[in-house]
C-alpha positions in Angstrom: 24.0 -17.1 -21.3 20.9 -16.8 -19.0 19.2 -14.6 -21.7 19.4 -12.6 -25.0 17.0 -9.8 -24.3 18.2 -6.4 -24.7 16.9 -4.1 -22.1 17.1 -1.1 -24.8 13.7 1.3 -25.4 11.6 -0.9 -28.1 8.8 1.0 -28.6 6.3 -0.9 -26.1 4.4 1.2 -23.3 4.7 0.2 -20.1 1.9 -0.9 -17.8 1.5 0.3 -14.4 0.9 -2.6 -12.1 -1.7 -1.7 -11.5 -13.2 -7.8 15.6 -9.3 -9.1 15.8 -9.1 -12.1 18.4 -5.8 -13.5 19.9 -5.5 -17.3 19.5 -6.6 -18.8 22.7 -4.0 -20.8 24.8 -5.4 -24.2 23.6 -5.3 -23.3 20.0 -1.7 -21.6 20.9 -0.5 -24.7 22.5 -1.4 -27.0 19.4 -0.1 -24.9 16.9 3.1 -23.7 18.8 4.8 -26.8 17.2 3.7 -26.3 14.1 5.1 -22.7 13.6 7.9 -24.3 15.2 8.7 -26.7 12.4 7.6 -23.9 10.0 9.9 -21.6 11.6 12.6 -24.5 11.1 12.2 -25.1 7.6 12.0 -21.1 6.5 15.2 -20.6 8.6 16.9 -23.3 6.6 15.8 -22.0 3.3 16.9 -18.7 3.8 20.3 -20.3 4.8 20.3 -21.7 1.3 19.1 -18.8 0.0 22.0 -17.0 1.3 24.2 -19.6 -0.2 22.8 -19.7 -4.2 23.0 -15.5 -4.0 26.1 -15.5 -3.4 27.5 -18.6 -5.9 24.9 -16.6 -8.4 27.3 -13.2 -7.4 30.3 -15.3 -8.7 28.9 -17.2 -11.7 27.5 -13.5 -13.2 31.2 -12.6 -12.5 31.9 -15.6 -15.0 29.6 -14.7 -17.4 31.4 -11.0 -17.3 29.1 -8.9 -14.9 31.4 -6.1 -13.1 31.1 -5.1 -9.5 29.4 -8.2 -8.5 32.1 -7.8 -5.7 30.2 -5.2 -4.2 27.3 -6.5 -2.7 26.9 -9.8 -0.2 23.4 -11.8 0.8 22.9 -11.8 4.5 20.2 -12.8 6.2 17.9 -10.7 8.2 15.0 -11.1 11.1 11.6 -10.4 9.4 7.6 -10.8 9.6 7.3 -13.9 10.8 11.0 -15.5 10.2 13.7 -14.2 8.0 14.4 -12.7 4.9 17.8 -12.4 2.6 19.0 -8.8 1.6 22.2 -7.7 0.6 24.7 -5.4 2.1 27.8 -3.2 1.3 31.0 -5.2 0.9 32.8 -2.3 1.3 32.5 1.3 2.0 30.6 3.1 -1.1 30.1 7.0 -1.8 27.0 8.5 -3.2 27.0 8.0 -7.2 29.0 4.5 -6.7 27.8 1.8 -9.0 27.2 -1.2 -6.8 25.9 -3.9 -8.9 26.1 -3.8 -12.6 23.9 -6.4 -14.9 24.1 -7.1 -18.1 20.7 -7.2 -20.4 21.5 -10.6 -21.3 20.9 -12.1 -18.0 17.5 -10.2 -17.4 14.2 -11.3 -18.4 11.6 -8.8 -19.6 8.4 -9.3 -21.5 10.3 -10.0 -25.1 11.8 -12.9 -23.4 8.2 -14.6 -22.6 6.8 -13.6 -25.8 10.3 -15.7 -27.5 9.3 -18.4 -25.2 8.7 -22.0 -26.9 5.7 -22.9 -25.0 4.0 -19.7 -23.6 5.0 -17.2 -26.3 2.1 -17.2 -28.0 -0.1 -16.6 -25.3 2.3 -13.9 -23.8 2.5 -11.9 -26.5 -1.5 -10.8 -26.1 -1.1 -10.4 -22.8 0.6 -7.3 -20.8 4.4 -7.3 -19.6 3.7 -8.7 -16.0 1.1 -11.9 -17.1 3.5 -12.2 -19.9 6.4 -12.6 -17.5 4.1 -14.5 -15.0 3.2 -17.4 -17.9 6.9 -17.5 -18.3 7.7 -17.5 -14.5 5.3 -21.0 -14.3 6.4 -22.2 -17.5 10.3 -22.3 -16.3 9.6 -23.2 -12.9 7.9 -26.4 -14.2 11.4 -27.5 -16.1 13.0 -27.3 -12.6 16.7 -27.3 -13.0 16.6 -28.2 -16.6 15.5 -24.7 -17.2 18.3 -22.1 -18.1 17.0 -19.6 -16.0 17.1 -22.0 -12.9 20.1 -20.0 -11.8 17.7 -16.7 -11.4 14.7 -19.1 -10.2 16.3 -20.1 -7.2 16.4 -16.6 -6.2 12.9 -16.2 -6.5 10.3 -17.0 -3.6 7.2 -19.5 -4.3 4.8 -17.0 -3.2 4.6 -13.6 -1.2 2.5 -12.6 1.9 0.4 -10.2 -0.5 -3.6 -10.0 1.1 -4.4 -10.6 -2.5 -3.9 -14.8 -1.6 -5.4 -14.5 1.3 -8.2 -16.5 2.4 -11.6 -14.0 2.4 -11.9 -15.1 6.2 -8.6 -14.0 7.4 -8.4 -10.8 4.9 -11.9 -9.3 7.1 -10.3 -10.7 10.4 -7.2 -8.9 10.0 -7.7 -6.0 7.3 -11.3 -4.7 8.7 -11.4 -0.9 8.5 -8.4 -1.1 6.2 -8.3 0.4 2.7 -6.2 -2.6 1.7 -9.0 -5.2 2.4 -11.2 -3.6 -0.6 -8.9 -3.1 -2.7 -7.2 -6.7 -2.1 -10.4 -7.9 -3.0 -10.4 -6.1 -5.9 -7.0 -7.3 -7.6 -7.9 -11.0 -6.7 -10.8 -10.6 -8.4 -9.0 -9.1 -11.5 -6.6 -11.9 -11.3 -9.2 -14.4 -11.4 -11.0 -12.6 -14.7 -7.6 -13.0 -16.2 -7.0 -16.2 -15.5 -10.6 -17.2 -16.4 -9.9 -15.6 -20.2 -6.7 -17.2 -20.4 -8.3 -20.9 -19.5 -11.0 -20.4 -22.1 -8.8 -18.9 -24.9 -6.0 -21.0 -24.4 -5.1 -23.7 -21.9 -8.5 -25.8 -21.8 -8.3 -25.8 -25.8 -4.6 -27.3 -25.3 -4.6 -29.4 -22.3 -2.1 -31.7 -23.6 0.6 -28.7 -24.1 -0.4 -26.9 -20.7 -0.3 -29.2 -17.7 -3.5 -28.5 -15.5 -1.2 -29.1 -12.8 1.2 -26.3 -13.6 -1.4 -24.0 -15.5 -3.7 -23.6 -12.6 -5.8 -20.4 -11.4 -3.4 -21.2 -8.0 -0.6 -21.4 -9.4 -1.0 -18.5 -11.8 -1.7 -16.0 -8.8 1.2 -17.1 -6.7 3.0 -16.4 -10.2 1.8 -13.3 -10.7 2.2 -11.8 -7.4 5.9 -13.1 -7.3 6.6 -10.8 -10.3 5.1 -8.4 -9.1 7.5 -8.2 -6.1 9.9 -9.3 -7.5 10.5 -7.2 -11.3 11.3 -3.6 -11.6 10.2 -1.2 -13.7 13.4 0.2 -15.6 12.1 4.1 -16.8 14.6 4.3 -19.2 14.0 1.0 -21.3 10.1 1.7 -20.6 9.7 -2.3 -19.3 9.5 -4.2 -16.2 12.1 -6.9 -15.8 13.3 -9.8 -13.3 16.7 -8.9 -12.6 19.0 -11.4 -10.9 19.8 -10.8 -7.3 18.3 -7.0 -7.6 14.8 -8.7 -6.4 16.5 -9.2 -3.0 16.9 -5.5 -2.8 14.5 -4.4 0.3 12.7 -1.2 -0.1 12.9 2.4 1.3 10.2 5.1 0.9 13.0 7.5 2.5 14.6 8.4 -0.7 17.9 7.0 1.2 18.5 4.3 -0.9 19.7 3.0 -4.2 18.1 3.7 -7.7 18.2 1.0 -10.7 17.8 1.5 -14.1 18.6 0.8 -17.6 22.2 2.1 -18.8 22.2 2.0 -22.5 26.0 2.6 -22.5 27.0 0.1 -20.4 24.3 -2.0 -21.8 23.3 -3.0 -18.5 20.4 -3.1 -15.6 22.7 -0.8 -12.9 22.2 -0.3 -9.5 24.1 3.3 -8.0 23.7 4.0 -4.8 22.5 8.2 -3.9 24.2 8.3 -0.2 27.7 6.6 1.1 27.1 3.5 2.8 29.4 2.0 5.3 30.7 -1.7 4.9 27.9 -4.2 6.6 25.1 -2.0 5.8 22.4 -3.0 3.7 21.8 -1.3 0.5 18.1 -0.4 -0.2 16.6 0.1 -3.0 13.9 3.5 -3.3 10.6 2.8 -3.6 7.9 5.4 -3.1 5.6 3.6 -2.5 2.7 4.2 0.6 3.0 0.7 3.2 -0.3 -0.3 2.1 0.7 -0.4 -1.9 3.8 -2.4 -0.4 2.2 -4.9 1.5 -0.3 -5.6 -1.8 2.4 -5.8 -4.1 5.3 -6.9 -2.3 4.2 -9.0 0.8 6.4 -6.3 2.8 6.1 -3.3 5.0 8.2 -0.7 6.2 8.7 0.6 9.4 9.2 4.6 9.4 8.1 4.9 5.7 8.1 8.4 5.0 6.0 7.2 1.8 3.4 5.8 3.8 -0.1 7.7 3.7 -3.6 7.2 3.6 -5.9 8.2 0.4 -9.0 10.3 0.9 -11.6 11.2 -0.8 -13.4 14.4 -1.9 -15.7 15.5 -4.2 -18.4 18.0 -5.2 -22.0 17.9 -4.5 -23.9 17.1 -8.0 -27.0 19.0 -6.5 -25.0 22.0 -5.8 -26.4 25.0 -7.7 -23.0 25.8 -8.3 -21.9 22.8 -9.3 -20.6 24.0 -13.0 -18.5 27.2 -11.6 -16.8 25.1 -9.1 -16.2 22.1 -11.9 -14.3 24.5 -13.9 -12.3 25.9 -11.2 -11.1 22.9 -10.2 -10.2 21.5 -13.7 -8.3 24.8 -13.8 -6.1 23.8 -11.1 -5.5 20.3 -12.9 -9.0 18.6 -10.5 -11.8 16.5 -11.3 -15.0 16.6 -9.7 -14.2 13.2 -8.0 -10.6 13.0 -6.3 -8.5 11.2 -4.0 -5.8 13.0 -1.9 -2.9 11.2 0.3 -2.8 12.2 3.8 0.6 11.7 5.8 1.3 11.4 9.9 3.6 14.4 9.5 2.1 16.7 6.8 -1.4 18.6 7.1 -2.8 17.7 3.8 -3.6 21.8 2.4 -4.8 20.2 -0.8 -7.3 18.1 0.1 -8.1 21.3 2.7 -8.5 24.0 -0.1 -10.8 21.4 -2.3 -12.9 20.9 0.7 -12.9 24.9 0.9 -14.2 25.1 -2.3 -16.6 22.5 -2.0 -18.4 24.2 0.4 -18.7 27.5 -0.6 -22.3 29.3 -1.4 -21.3 32.6 -1.6 -19.5 33.3 -5.4 -17.7 36.0 -4.3 -15.4 33.6 -2.3 -14.2 32.0 -5.1 -11.6 34.3 -6.2 -9.9 33.2 -2.5 -9.3 29.4 -3.3 -6.2 28.9 -3.5 -4.5 25.0 -3.8 -0.9 26.5 -3.8 -1.3 28.0 -0.1 -3.1 27.4 3.3 -6.0 30.3 2.5 -8.5 30.4 4.8 -12.2 31.4 3.0 -14.1 32.5 6.0 -14.3 31.4 9.7 -17.8 29.8 9.0 -16.3 27.8 6.3 -13.3 26.6 7.5 -15.2 25.2 10.6 -17.9 23.2 8.4 -14.5 21.7 6.3 -12.6 21.1 9.6 -15.7 19.5 11.1 -15.9 17.3 8.4 -12.5 16.1 7.9 -12.5 15.3 11.6 -15.9 13.3 11.0 -14.2 11.5 8.1 -11.0 10.5 10.1 -14.1 9.3 13.4 -15.5 6.9 10.9 -12.4 5.6 9.3 -10.7 4.9 13.4 -14.2 3.2 14.3 -13.9 1.0 11.5 -11.3 -1.2 13.0 -11.7 -4.0 15.2 -9.4 -2.8 17.6 -8.1 0.5 18.8 -4.5 2.0 18.4 -3.8 0.7 22.1 -4.9 -2.6 21.7 -3.0 -3.0 18.5 0.3 -1.6 19.8 -0.1 -4.4 22.8 -0.7 -6.9 20.0 2.5 -6.1 18.7 3.7 -6.5 20.8 3.1 -10.5 21.1 5.9 -13.0 20.1 3.2 -15.9 18.9 1.5 -13.9 15.9 2.1 -15.1 12.4 3.7 -13.9 9.8 0.7 -12.4 8.2 -0.9 -10.9 11.5 2.1 -8.9 12.4 1.9 -7.9 9.0 -1.7 -6.7 9.5 -0.9 -4.8 13.1 1.9 -3.2 11.8 -0.1 -1.6 8.8 -3.0 -1.1 11.1 -0.7 0.8 13.2 0.4 2.5 10.7 -3.0 3.8 9.1 -4.7 4.6 12.6 -1.1 6.9 13.3 -2.1 8.9 9.9 -5.8 9.4 11.4 -4.5 10.3 14.8 -2.1 12.7 13.6 -4.3 14.5 11.5 -7.3 14.7 14.1 -5.1 16.3 16.5 -4.1 18.8 13.5 -7.6 19.4 13.2 -8.0 20.0 16.9 -5.6 22.9 17.1 -7.0 24.9 14.1 -10.5 24.2 15.7 -9.4 26.3 18.5 -9.1 29.5 17.7 -12.6 29.3 15.9 -13.8 27.5 18.8 -12.7 29.8 21.7 -10.2 32.6 23.3 -9.3 32.9 26.8 -10.8 35.6 28.6 -10.0 37.6 31.6 -12.2 35.6 34.0 -10.4 32.3 32.7 -13.3 31.3 30.5 -13.2 30.7 27.1 -15.5 33.5 24.8 -16.0 32.3 21.4 -15.5 35.0 18.8 -17.3 33.1 16.7 -20.5 31.9 18.5 -23.5 32.3 16.2 -21.2 29.9 13.8 -20.9 27.4 16.4 -24.7 27.9 17.2 -25.2 27.1 13.1 -23.0 23.8 13.4 -24.3 23.0 16.7 -27.9 22.8 16.0 -27.0 20.7 13.0 -25.2 18.6 15.0 -28.0 18.1 17.1 -30.8 17.3 14.4 -30.6 13.5 14.5 -31.4 13.2 18.0 -34.5 15.6 17.5 -37.3 12.8 16.1 -36.1 10.9 19.2 -36.6 14.2 21.6 -39.9 14.5 19.6 -41.2 11.2 20.6 -39.8 10.7 24.0 -41.7 14.7 24.7 -44.8 12.9 23.4 -44.7 10.1 25.4 -44.2 12.3 28.7 -47.3 14.1 27.5 -49.4 11.0 27.4 -48.4 10.1 30.4 -49.6 13.4 32.1 -45.9 14.4 32.7 -46.5 18.0 31.8 -49.8 18.6 34.4 -48.9 20.3 37.3 -50.9 18.6 39.3 -49.3 14.9 37.6 -47.9 12.4 40.0 -49.1 14.4 43.0 -50.4 13.0 46.3 -53.7 13.3 46.2 -55.5 14.7 49.7 
């Protein structure tokens, strides 16, 4: 047996996984042969992986695993090369079990805690860190590992930005929220490794070889575990499940579910929709593309779960801060929040939060509604929409490239895998921002003006607009004042200035 871990609930609380420049022709010519060699090597690796997965399915069947003939491995095109996915070997109906992996063939944190080498250390860590140490130790044993069948299906690294060099991250991800998040997660992993090294590995270098247990290997292994492990809600734990790690993800709720089945005593992959023979089988994963890239090193085109998180908060100096905070708490919100913004949905809750944050009339509090799109007042709505528009503009201006430039870059075949991932990520984020700005403009149009019989626009809120136009002009006033003083000093306001003398 590959393992002896039962995945039944064991009382442990699950820990949450917690200016772009195109290459010069000279540089491209120099690296093209290297890329060709790398592409050939990766293609060979994928061919070998297909055979390994197919062999593992047959091996699992010999170990008593049913339903191993419902899926087949297949190579697919991916960013910078190829990947191995799973397709339906025959037509399947919704609710049908496509894969059933006995609990003894999966690896959980308990397996890590029982490991003969890293077990005592893993027992003091989170599940994901424990699985990471287990993976490092078992990989070092190579073919001698009793888990070698599983290990051969796991990658040695991922394309997560957490593993990128800082210069490359800045070059490819400036403007994207993923940049700062990748830095934060990298720093957290480095801190985790420093603690492990100081408390355990440095004190027993004879048992924990530095060539195996080092920071770079720890970070790569953690990213592999994060990408390939699955959280099983019924068992409340993470698990490395043979073959299931090859399933690609989808955020469109048109894939499969994966969970522990206590009656079958197995991890089960169940279809949630019909599949045709030869169709790729996907795993439901409702994370946005930024999180997918950070966690798995992959992206999904057309991901309906893709979004950008917008910040919103109350102003501490607001005289009604306490009242607003209490009102927000009654709706389940805090004084500082982040709201998801999608490409095809206007952020109503974010809009409602901003409306409340700008109210300066206590009598309007009763109109606050987080369930419906309720306008507080024309002035409040205009101010909130302008704030939202400004946030979108600032976010777009933070990127080194425009939407049009990234669209052209995405069509270049010479991009590396990381470059293509970054372009696709930026395109998705910019599409969300542009779509939100379009929606804001449509909402601003009725406030800004209405057509008259003469064909001109007469504003029904001219007094409101005048107020905000005055506010918009305030930053220019100091420069205008200095310019006026300069012109006065030169005598430009003298009626006889610059006239020819008689």
